C-alpha positions as CSV (number, residue, x, y, z in Angstrom):
1,X,-136.6,-71.9,59.8
2,X,-140.1,-72.5,60.5
3,X,-141.4,-75.3,61.8
4,X,-144.5,-76.6,62.1
5,X,-146.6,-79.7,62.9
6,X,-148.4,-79.9,59.3
7,X,-151.4,-82.0,59.7
8,X,-154.1,-80.7,57.4
9,X,-153.9,-81.8,54.0
10,X,-155.4,-78.6,51.6
11,X,-156.4,-79.3,47.9
12,X,-157.3,-77.1,45.3
13,X,-157.9,-76.7,41.3
14,X,-155.7,-74.8,39.9
15,X,-154.3,-75.2,35.7
16,X,-152.5,-77.5,34.6
17,X,-150.3,-75.3,32.7
18,X,-150.0,-71.8,35.7
19,X,-149.5,-74.9,38.3
20,X,-146.4,-76.3,35.6
21,X,-144.8,-73.1,35.4
22,X,-145.1,-71.6,38.9
23,X,-143.6,-74.8,39.7
24,X,-140.5,-74.3,37.5
25,X,-140.4,-70.8,38.9
26,X,-140.5,-72.7,42.7
27,X,-137.8,-75.2,41.8
28,X,-135.4,-72.8,40.3
29,X,-135.6,-71.4,44.1
30,X,-135.4,-74.4,45.7
31,X,-138.4,-74.6,47.3
32,X,-141.8,-76.9,46.3
33,X,-145.3,-76.2,45.8
34,X,-145.6,-77.4,49.5
35,X,-143.0,-75.3,51.4
36,X,-144.3,-72.2,49.5
37,X,-147.8,-72.5,50.0
38,X,-147.2,-73.2,53.8
39,X,-145.1,-69.6,53.8
40,X,-148.1,-67.8,51.9
41,X,-150.7,-68.9,54.3
42,X,-148.1,-67.7,57.1
43,X,-147.3,-64.6,55.3
44,X,-151.4,-64.6,56.0
45,X,-152.1,-66.1,58.7
46,X,-148.8,-63.1,60.7
47,X,-149.9,-59.9,58.6
48,X,-153.7,-60.5,58.1
49,X,-153.5,-59.0,54.4
50,X,-152.8,-60.9,50.9
51,X,-149.9,-60.3,49.5
52,X,-150.1,-59.6,46.5
53,X,-153.2,-57.4,44.6
54,X,-155.8,-59.0,44.6
55,X,-157.6,-58.3,40.8
56,X,-159.8,-55.9,41.8
57,X,-157.1,-53.9,43.5
58,X,-155.4,-54.4,39.7
59,X,-158.3,-53.1,37.7
60,X,-158.8,-49.8,40.7
61,X,-155.4,-48.8,40.1
62,X,-154.7,-48.9,36.2
63,X,-158.3,-47.9,36.4
64,X,-157.1,-44.9,38.7
65,X,-154.1,-44.6,36.6
66,X,-156.1,-44.2,33.8
67,X,-158.2,-41.0,35.2
68,X,-154.6,-39.6,36.1
69,X,-153.6,-39.2,32.3
70,X,-156.9,-38.8,31.5
71,X,-156.9,-35.2,33.1
72,X,-152.8,-34.6,32.4
73,X,-154.2,-35.0,28.5
74,X,-157.5,-32.1,29.6
75,X,-154.7,-30.0,31.1
76,X,-152.5,-30.0,28.9
77,X,-155.9,-28.7,26.1
78,X,-157.3,-26.4,28.6
79,X,-153.2,-24.6,29.1
80,X,-152.9,-24.6,25.3
81,X,-156.1,-22.6,24.4
82,X,-157.5,-26.0,22.7
83,X,-159.7,-27.3,25.5
84,X,-163.6,-26.3,25.8
85,X,-165.0,-23.1,27.9
86,X,-166.4,-23.3,30.9
87,X,-169.9,-21.6,29.7
88,X,-169.4,-24.2,26.8
89,X,-169.3,-27.4,29.3
90,X,-172.4,-25.6,31.5
91,X,-174.0,-25.4,28.0
92,X,-173.5,-29.3,26.7
93,X,-174.8,-29.7,30.9
94,X,-177.8,-28.0,29.9
95,X,-178.4,-30.4,26.2
């Protein structure tokens, strides 16, 4: 267990319901909010990384996943003969 001098207090605003539910999770693991936030800060400080995906990262990952599915679906259509020919695609791009 890491023992450090806790000499700074940091206050922030959050959603009351989120905090209530998060505290229930912390308690189920034998932790409190202070210890969890201190562990988060230590992890960020020592690794230089945030130990979870940001909203932008999640959206980017979902977008890449959906593009991959669309490409797979279009390849399946092409292989089954239901896709658009290159000549047709070029014709539509010129229009």
